[in-house]
Backbone as ProteinMPNN parsed JSONL, in Angstrom:
{"seq_chain_A": "MATKTRKCSRCLKNRAAKFFSGPRGRICSSCSKNSRSKASHSARVQETYGLKPGEYDYLFQAQDGRCAICGGTRRQRLSVDHCHKTGRVRGLLCRMCNGRLLTAARDNPETLRKAASYLEDPPAILHLGERLHIDFRKDSD", "coords_chain_A": {"N_chain_A": [[28.382, 22.362, 21.254], [28.424, 22.626, 17.799], [26.712, 20.74, 15.334], [28.027, 19.285, 12.449], [26.791, 19.713, 9.196], [25.648, 18.501, 6.016], [24.57, 18.935, 2.634], [22.331, 16.884, 0.987], [22.708, 15.622, -2.244], [20.631, 14.532, -3.633], [18.003, 14.588, -2.245], [18.178, 17.108, -1.3], [18.172, 17.938, 1.321], [19.458, 19.318, 4.356], [21.545, 17.482, 6.261], [22.823, 15.801, 9.16], [26.291, 15.019, 9.354], [26.704, 12.346, 9.989], [24.807, 10.946, 8.581], [25.756, 10.439, 6.095], [27.632, 8.293, 4.016], [31.033, 7.551, 4.101], [33.786, 9.871, 3.546], [33.353, 11.551, 1.372], [30.75, 11.272, 0.699], [27.87, 12.025, -1.072], [25.225, 11.568, -1.143], [22.6, 11.118, 1.098], [22.005, 8.618, 3.677], [19.333, 7.775, 3.695], [18.372, 8.371, 1.095], [20.14, 6.822, -0.355], [19.486, 4.26, 0.547], [16.828, 4.12, -0.378], [17.246, 4.118, -3.144], [18.595, 1.691, -3.562], [16.647, 0.016, -2.586], [14.487, 0.442, -4.357], [15.566, -0.532, -6.732], [15.997, -3.246, -6.068], [13.387, -4.002, -5.509], [12.183, -3.676, -8.008], [13.573, -5.619, -9.495], [12.787, -7.95, -8.13], [9.996, -7.94, -8.525], [9.89, -8.201, -11.289], [11.04, -10.731, -11.639], [9.435, -12.421, -10.005], [6.709, -11.946, -10.768], [6.702, -11.825, -13.496], [6.66, -9.402, -14.78], [7.663, -6.953, -17.133], [10.542, -4.749, -17.444], [9.73, -1.615, -16.104], [6.968, -2.029, -16.2], [5.617, -2.291, -13.74], [5.733, 0.357, -12.813], [4.304, 1.566, -14.887], [1.747, 0.413, -14.551], [1.232, 1.366, -11.989], [1.049, 4.117, -12.532], [-1.157, 4.036, -14.284], [-3.137, 3.349, -12.514], [-3.305, 5.629, -11.101], [-1.607, 5.783, -8.91], [-2.926, 4.553, -6.868], [-4.655, 2.174, -4.772], [-6.258, -0.507, -6.395], [-8.665, -1.443, -5.426], [-9.669, -0.113, -2.968], [-8.919, 2.448, -3.516], [-7.239, 3.907, -2.017], [-4.244, 5.581, -0.925], [-1.064, 4.77, 0.191], [1.793, 5.041, 2.311], [3.509, 3.003, 1.932], [4.755, 0.814, -0.657], [2.571, -0.257, -3.273], [1.177, -3.494, -3.43], [1.787, -6.196, -5.689], [-0.873, -7.808, -6.917], [-2.068, -11.096, -7.371], [-3.751, -13.909, -8.86], [-4.181, -16.8, -7.002], [-4.832, -19.229, -8.004], [-4.567, -19.242, -10.817], [-2.307, -17.73, -11.267], [-2.304, -15.352, -12.578], [-1.565, -11.938, -12.934], [-3.278, -9.31, -11.406], [-3.439, -6.625, -10.605], [-2.477, -3.656, -8.73], [-2.461, -3.418, -5.259], [-3.232, -2.049, -2.002], [-1.723, -2.976, 1.112], [-3.648, -3.691, 2.985], [-5.999, -4.321, 1.521], [-4.981, -6.34, -0.177], [-3.738, -8.148, 1.607], [-5.603, -8.644, 3.598], [-8.437, -8.162, 2.974], [-8.943, -9.556, 0.453], [-7.774, -11.963, 1.154], [-9.304, -12.781, 3.376], [-11.714, -13.16, 2.078], [-11.047, -15.239, 0.554], [-10.347, -14.933, -2.105], [-12.765, -15.073, -3.427], [-15.189, -13.977, -5.529], [-17.993, -14.054, -5.158], [-18.285, -14.137, -2.38], [-17.372, -11.586, -1.75], [-19.321, -10.043, -3.068], [-21.554, -10.764, -1.552], [-20.739, -9.704, 0.884], [-20.767, -6.967, 0.274], [-23.509, -6.635, -0.208], [-24.499, -7.251, 2.332], [-23.465, -5.081, 3.818], [-24.835, -2.972, 2.614], [-27.511, -3.602, 3.056], [-28.256, -4.466, 5.914], [-29.24, -7.322, 7.818], [-30.139, -7.086, 10.494], [-31.433, -4.634, 10.772], [-33.698, -5.003, 9.184], [-35.003, -7.097, 10.572], [-35.033, -6.386, 13.307], [-35.171, -3.658, 13.543], [-33.89, -0.315, 13.976], [-30.94, -0.324, 15.84], [-28.496, 0.875, 18.076], [-25.016, 1.066, 18.641], [-23.367, 1.471, 21.775], [-21.626, 3.679, 21.789], [-22.824, 5.425, 20.036], [-25.243, 6.181, 20.932], [-27.504, 8.636, 22.108], [-27.187, 10.613, 24.984], [-29.525, 10.195, 27.498], [-31.247, 12.383, 29.398]], "CA_chain_A": [[29.144, 22.073, 20.052], [27.563, 22.593, 16.62], [26.803, 19.533, 14.518], [28.314, 19.575, 11.049], [25.774, 19.208, 8.277], [25.906, 18.553, 4.58], [23.352, 18.902, 1.837], [22.229, 15.705, 0.132], [22.549, 16.052, -3.63], [19.396, 13.983, -4.187], [16.794, 15.133, -1.611], [18.511, 18.505, -1.021], [18.016, 18.247, 2.739], [20.665, 19.435, 5.161], [21.527, 16.383, 7.227], [24.05, 15.652, 9.944], [27.328, 14.281, 8.632], [26.605, 10.916, 10.266], [23.879, 10.338, 7.628], [26.441, 10.245, 4.821], [28.669, 7.267, 4.123], [32.33, 7.956, 3.548], [34.107, 11.289, 3.693], [32.875, 12.326, 0.228], [29.382, 10.866, 0.377], [27.039, 13.147, -1.5], [23.837, 11.165, -0.996], [22.357, 10.687, 2.478], [21.706, 7.191, 3.811], [17.932, 7.535, 3.332], [18.277, 8.352, -0.366], [20.915, 5.671, -0.809], [18.676, 3.083, 0.842], [15.681, 4.119, -1.282], [17.705, 3.749, -4.48], [18.833, 0.241, -3.551], [15.367, -0.624, -2.339], [13.702, 0.513, -5.592], [16.172, -1.448, -7.708], [15.752, -4.632, -5.67], [11.953, -4.223, -5.67], [11.94, -3.831, -9.439], [14.104, -6.928, -9.907], [11.956, -8.997, -7.535], [8.703, -7.907, -9.199], [10.085, -8.751, -12.634], [11.294, -12.171, -11.537], [8.323, -13.13, -9.368], [5.418, -11.786, -11.43], [6.846, -11.816, -14.943], [6.505, -8.071, -15.35], [8.825, -6.445, -17.859], [11.027, -3.5, -16.835], [8.865, -0.45, -16.242], [5.549, -2.346, -16.194], [5.066, -1.949, -12.42], [5.555, 1.806, -12.805], [3.235, 1.86, -15.835], [0.498, 0.041, -13.89], [1.084, 2.325, -10.893], [0.556, 5.363, -13.149], [-2.493, 3.767, -14.822], [-4.037, 3.324, -11.361], [-3.133, 6.926, -10.428], [-0.884, 5.587, -7.661], [-3.923, 4.173, -5.861], [-5.092, 0.78, -4.676], [-7.318, -0.772, -7.363], [-9.927, -1.75, -4.744], [-10.169, 0.942, -2.074], [-8.543, 3.758, -4.035], [-6.383, 4.588, -1.056], [-2.808, 5.686, -1.146], [-0.328, 4.479, 1.413], [3.215, 5.388, 2.219], [4.225, 1.826, 1.455], [4.494, 0.455, -2.039], [1.417, -1.103, -3.521], [1.548, -4.889, -3.672], [1.322, -6.799, -6.942], [-1.862, -8.837, -6.595], [-2.199, -12.141, -8.393], [-4.664, -14.998, -8.549], [-3.421, -17.945, -6.504], [-5.191, -20.429, -8.777], [-4.056, -19.156, -12.19], [-1.046, -16.995, -11.304], [-2.505, -14.138, -13.357], [-1.421, -10.656, -12.243], [-4.543, -8.591, -11.524], [-3.284, -5.188, -10.396], [-1.737, -3.227, -7.544], [-3.346, -3.209, -4.12], [-2.613, -1.712, -0.725], [-1.521, -4.183, 1.917], [-4.892, -4.044, 3.665], [-6.876, -5.01, 0.561], [-4.334, -7.554, -0.661], [-3.412, -9.084, 2.671], [-6.713, -8.934, 4.508], [-9.742, -8.243, 2.326], [-9.004, -10.676, -0.487], [-7.42, -13.179, 1.877], [-10.471, -13.174, 4.168], [-12.744, -13.622, 1.145], [-10.445, -16.366, -0.162], [-10.388, -14.563, -3.526], [-14.049, -15.506, -3.97], [-16.009, -12.802, -5.864], [-19.331, -14.179, -4.588], [-18.178, -13.734, -0.974], [-17.268, -10.123, -1.715], [-20.635, -9.511, -3.429], [-22.408, -10.947, -0.373], [-20.298, -8.735, 1.892], [-21.281, -5.656, -0.137], [-24.948, -6.67, 0.019], [-24.669, -7.192, 3.784], [-23.214, -3.711, 4.272], [-25.864, -2.09, 2.076], [-28.832, -3.976, 3.567], [-28.013, -5.356, 7.052], [-30.435, -8.047, 8.257], [-30.604, -6.653, 11.822], [-32.38, -3.524, 10.613], [-34.92, -5.596, 8.664], [-35.659, -7.956, 11.549], [-35.114, -5.798, 14.648], [-35.269, -2.203, 13.504], [-32.637, 0.404, 14.27], [-30.282, -0.469, 17.134], [-27.242, 1.618, 18.027], [-23.896, 0.764, 19.522], [-23.35, 2.38, 22.928], [-20.894, 4.905, 21.465], [-23.612, 6.278, 19.16], [-26.509, 6.516, 21.585], [-27.55, 9.973, 22.72], [-27.416, 10.577, 26.426], [-30.897, 10.573, 27.881], [-31.22, 13.072, 30.708]], "C_chain_A": [[28.191, 21.913, 18.873], [27.801, 21.32, 15.816], [27.051, 19.934, 13.073], [27.234, 18.944, 10.177], [26.262, 19.322, 6.84], [24.563, 18.486, 3.862], [23.394, 17.678, 0.93], [21.965, 16.17, -1.295], [21.276, 15.502, -4.269], [18.155, 14.636, -3.571], [16.955, 16.603, -1.224], [18.281, 18.927, 0.428], [19.38, 18.404, 3.382], [20.578, 18.386, 6.259], [22.854, 16.366, 7.972], [25.017, 14.767, 9.178], [27.224, 12.779, 8.843], [25.647, 10.194, 9.3], [24.496, 10.097, 6.251], [27.519, 9.192, 5.0], [29.938, 7.748, 3.427], [32.539, 9.448, 3.642], [33.576, 12.144, 2.545], [31.457, 11.96, -0.181], [28.521, 12.065, 0.053], [25.547, 12.849, -1.338], [23.645, 10.635, 0.423], [21.94, 9.216, 2.506], [20.266, 6.869, 3.431], [17.765, 7.446, 1.823], [19.014, 7.151, -0.944], [20.12, 4.388, -0.616], [17.499, 2.985, -0.119], [16.076, 3.725, -2.694], [17.915, 2.247, -4.567], [17.512, -0.5, -3.428], [14.527, -0.654, -3.614], [14.26, -0.456, -6.629], [15.888, -2.901, -7.342], [14.265, -4.969, -5.799], [11.632, -4.487, -7.137], [12.398, -5.203, -9.931], [13.229, -8.063, -9.379], [10.599, -9.081, -8.227], [8.819, -8.518, -10.598], [10.247, -10.266, -12.583], [10.066, -12.929, -11.033], [7.046, -13.097, -10.19], [5.504, -11.726, -12.947], [6.617, -10.466, -15.59], [7.795, -7.657, -16.039], [9.289, -5.156, -17.193], [10.079, -2.338, -17.131], [7.369, -0.752, -16.161], [4.885, -2.073, -14.835], [4.769, -0.451, -12.385], [4.42, 2.228, -13.734], [1.871, 1.572, -15.194], [0.197, 0.993, -12.732], [0.508, 3.645, -11.419], [-0.869, 5.186, -13.662], [-3.537, 3.753, -13.717], [-3.945, 4.615, -10.559], [-2.466, 6.787, -9.073], [-1.786, 5.141, -6.525], [-4.216, 2.68, -5.912], [-6.27, 0.581, -5.62], [-8.658, -1.093, -6.705], [-10.432, -0.558, -3.945], [-9.825, 2.343, -2.559], [-7.628, 4.537, -3.112], [-4.94, 4.661, -1.506], [-2.144, 5.459, 0.195], [1.113, 4.918, 1.212], [4.025, 4.21, 1.71], [3.912, 1.602, -0.02], [3.207, -0.35, -2.131], [1.92, -2.5, -3.864], [1.025, -5.327, -5.032], [0.382, -7.934, -6.541], [-1.932, -9.835, -7.738], [-3.166, -13.208, -7.912], [-3.835, -16.21, -8.132], [-3.776, -19.245, -7.207], [-4.547, -20.418, -10.155], [-2.687, -18.494, -12.285], [-1.158, -15.672, -12.029], [-2.372, -12.893, -12.484], [-2.693, -9.857, -12.495], [-4.393, -7.086, -11.385], [-2.478, -4.911, -9.151], [-2.718, -2.875, -6.441], [-2.556, -2.762, -2.902], [-2.507, -3.0, 0.086], [-2.799, -4.628, 2.614], [-5.81, -4.816, 2.716], [-6.268, -6.334, 0.107], [-4.17, -8.589, 0.445], [-4.555, -9.453, 3.58], [-8.033, -9.149, 3.782], [-9.838, -9.459, 1.404], [-8.671, -11.999, 0.19], [-8.614, -13.685, 2.678], [-11.58, -13.719, 3.272], [-12.28, -14.837, 0.347], [-10.517, -16.178, -1.68], [-11.695, -14.954, -4.203], [-14.915, -14.278, -4.246], [-17.402, -12.862, -5.252], [-19.336, -13.774, -3.106], [-18.114, -12.214, -0.86], [-18.588, -9.464, -2.115], [-21.599, -9.62, -2.246], [-22.034, -9.959, 0.728], [-20.817, -7.338, 1.553], [-22.786, -5.577, 0.113], [-25.268, -6.553, 1.511], [-24.496, -5.77, 4.304], [-24.313, -2.752, 3.817], [-27.242, -2.362, 2.677], [-28.68, -4.954, 4.729], [-29.286, -6.036, 7.553], [-30.97, -7.594, 9.62], [-31.628, -5.54, 11.709], [-33.724, -4.062, 10.119], [-35.699, -6.333, 9.759], [-35.875, -7.315, 12.926], [-35.434, -4.311, 14.646], [-33.918, -1.609, 13.893], [-32.148, 0.128, 15.693], [-28.92, 0.218, 17.014], [-26.245, 1.106, 19.054], [-23.861, 1.823, 20.613], [-22.653, 3.711, 22.619], [-21.711, 5.885, 20.625], [-24.976, 6.645, 19.755], [-26.421, 7.914, 22.192], [-27.83, 9.798, 24.189], [-28.859, 10.979, 26.713], [-30.835, 11.16, 29.284], [-32.483, 12.873, 31.474]], "O_chain_A": [[27.242, 21.133, 18.952], [28.938, 20.88, 15.64], [26.374, 20.811, 12.536], [26.821, 17.804, 10.391], [27.145, 20.113, 6.506], [23.561, 18.037, 4.419], [24.362, 17.462, 0.2], [21.099, 17.013, -1.528], [20.881, 15.961, -5.341], [17.333, 15.187, -4.303], [15.982, 17.264, -0.862], [18.202, 20.118, 0.732], [20.337, 17.722, 3.015], [19.66, 18.398, 7.079], [23.87, 16.852, 7.477], [24.604, 13.872, 8.44], [27.617, 12.009, 7.967], [25.675, 8.967, 9.21], [23.824, 9.603, 5.346], [28.235, 9.186, 6.002], [29.903, 8.277, 2.316], [31.583, 10.207, 3.8], [33.367, 13.344, 2.723], [31.014, 12.299, -1.278], [28.455, 13.017, 0.83], [24.714, 13.754, -1.388], [24.425, 9.807, 0.895], [21.568, 8.647, 1.48], [20.002, 5.792, 2.896], [17.09, 6.545, 1.325], [18.559, 6.539, -1.91], [20.081, 3.532, -1.5], [17.196, 1.904, -0.622], [15.302, 3.056, -3.379], [17.472, 1.603, -5.518], [17.291, -1.517, -4.087], [13.915, -1.677, -3.92], [13.498, -1.127, -7.326], [15.569, -3.705, -8.218], [13.915, -6.093, -6.158], [10.892, -5.416, -7.46], [11.692, -5.866, -10.691], [12.959, -9.026, -10.097], [10.105, -10.178, -8.487], [7.941, -9.265, -11.03], [9.661, -10.99, -13.388], [9.706, -13.968, -11.586], [6.362, -14.115, -10.302], [4.481, -11.588, -13.617], [6.404, -10.378, -16.8], [8.888, -7.979, -15.574], [8.525, -4.531, -16.457], [9.683, -2.12, -18.276], [6.569, 0.178, -16.061], [3.723, -1.67, -14.785], [3.684, -0.038, -11.977], [3.66, 3.141, -13.412], [0.953, 2.387, -15.284], [-0.953, 1.378, -12.52], [-0.405, 4.214, -10.823], [-1.702, 6.078, -13.499], [-4.694, 4.105, -13.949], [-4.459, 4.683, -9.442], [-2.727, 7.586, -8.174], [-1.456, 5.327, -5.353], [-4.051, 2.022, -6.939], [-7.185, 1.404, -5.648], [-9.693, -1.022, -7.368], [-11.517, -0.046, -4.221], [-10.383, 3.323, -2.064], [-7.281, 5.685, -3.388], [-4.49, 3.895, -2.358], [-2.637, 5.924, 1.223], [1.573, 5.133, 0.091], [5.095, 4.386, 1.128], [2.936, 2.129, -0.554], [2.812, -1.032, -1.186], [2.958, -2.661, -4.507], [-0.038, -4.89, -5.473], [0.798, -8.901, -5.902], [-1.864, -9.471, -8.912], [-3.372, -13.387, -6.712], [-2.898, -16.597, -8.83], [-3.094, -20.254, -7.027], [-4.041, -21.439, -10.619], [-1.98, -18.675, -13.276], [-0.178, -14.929, -12.09], [-2.99, -12.802, -11.423], [-3.142, -9.73, -13.634], [-5.156, -6.339, -11.997], [-1.867, -5.814, -8.58], [-3.678, -2.134, -6.655], [-1.367, -3.051, -2.778], [-3.146, -4.0, -0.242], [-3.008, -5.824, 2.814], [-6.339, -5.863, 3.087], [-6.971, -7.341, 0.018], [-4.436, -9.773, 0.237], [-4.494, -10.472, 4.268], [-8.677, -10.185, 3.946], [-10.726, -10.296, 1.57], [-9.227, -13.039, -0.165], [-8.908, -14.88, 2.664], [-12.303, -14.635, 3.664], [-13.041, -15.394, -0.444], [-10.719, -17.131, -2.432], [-11.732, -15.145, -5.419], [-15.335, -13.601, -3.308], [-17.945, -11.827, -4.862], [-20.282, -13.142, -2.637], [-18.733, -11.627, 0.028], [-18.943, -8.425, -1.558], [-22.363, -8.695, -1.969], [-22.906, -9.437, 1.423], [-21.257, -6.607, 2.44], [-23.281, -4.557, 0.595], [-26.195, -5.843, 1.901], [-25.281, -5.306, 5.13], [-24.679, -1.829, 4.546], [-28.056, -1.446, 2.795], [-28.941, -6.146, 4.565], [-30.315, -5.375, 7.696], [-32.17, -7.716, 9.864], [-32.593, -5.507, 12.473], [-34.774, -3.623, 10.587], [-36.919, -6.2, 9.852], [-36.815, -7.68, 13.632], [-35.916, -3.773, 15.643], [-32.942, -2.327, 14.108], [-32.895, 0.336, 16.649], [-28.274, 0.147, 15.969], [-26.601, 0.762, 20.181], [-24.284, 2.957, 20.389], [-23.053, 4.753, 23.138], [-21.338, 7.053, 20.508], [-25.763, 7.349, 19.122], [-25.383, 8.311, 22.721], [-28.615, 8.939, 24.59], [-29.34, 11.997, 26.215], [-30.417, 10.496, 30.232], [-32.617, 13.384, 32.586]]}, "name": "protein", "num_of_chains": 1, "seq": "MATKTRKCSRCLKNRAAKFFSGPRGRICSSCSKNSRSKASHSARVQETYGLKPGEYDYLFQAQDGRCAICGGTRRQRLSVDHCHKTGRVRGLLCRMCNGRLLTAARDNPETLRKAASYLEDPPAILHLGERLHIDFRKDSD"}
């Protein structure tokens, strides 16, 4: 038995009828969800961070749609980063940088500078010389 499909007027994909709400639904459930999700995200960002309408999108464009720290792009929205001491909005970050990197450093710039220095000049090389993890050692025959 052939499955009936319809074309979504927003994403233009042919989808099974079960993805449309109501007998005359013209927008698939994915597009409908994304519309609601974007509107609720915008409202929450405005209320929580004091951004004016369109400012999240403006900042997103100014950052070329990339995390302000790692420059990565993710499928998820970028998070609005703010200072937990002053409340000042700093920029948009991926969840990894916002939720792990800055959290682990406790928002301390000196800790992050020390981490960068550690990565650039590891003490083990200075004191022990080159040592390699087992996965990087060449097989000795």
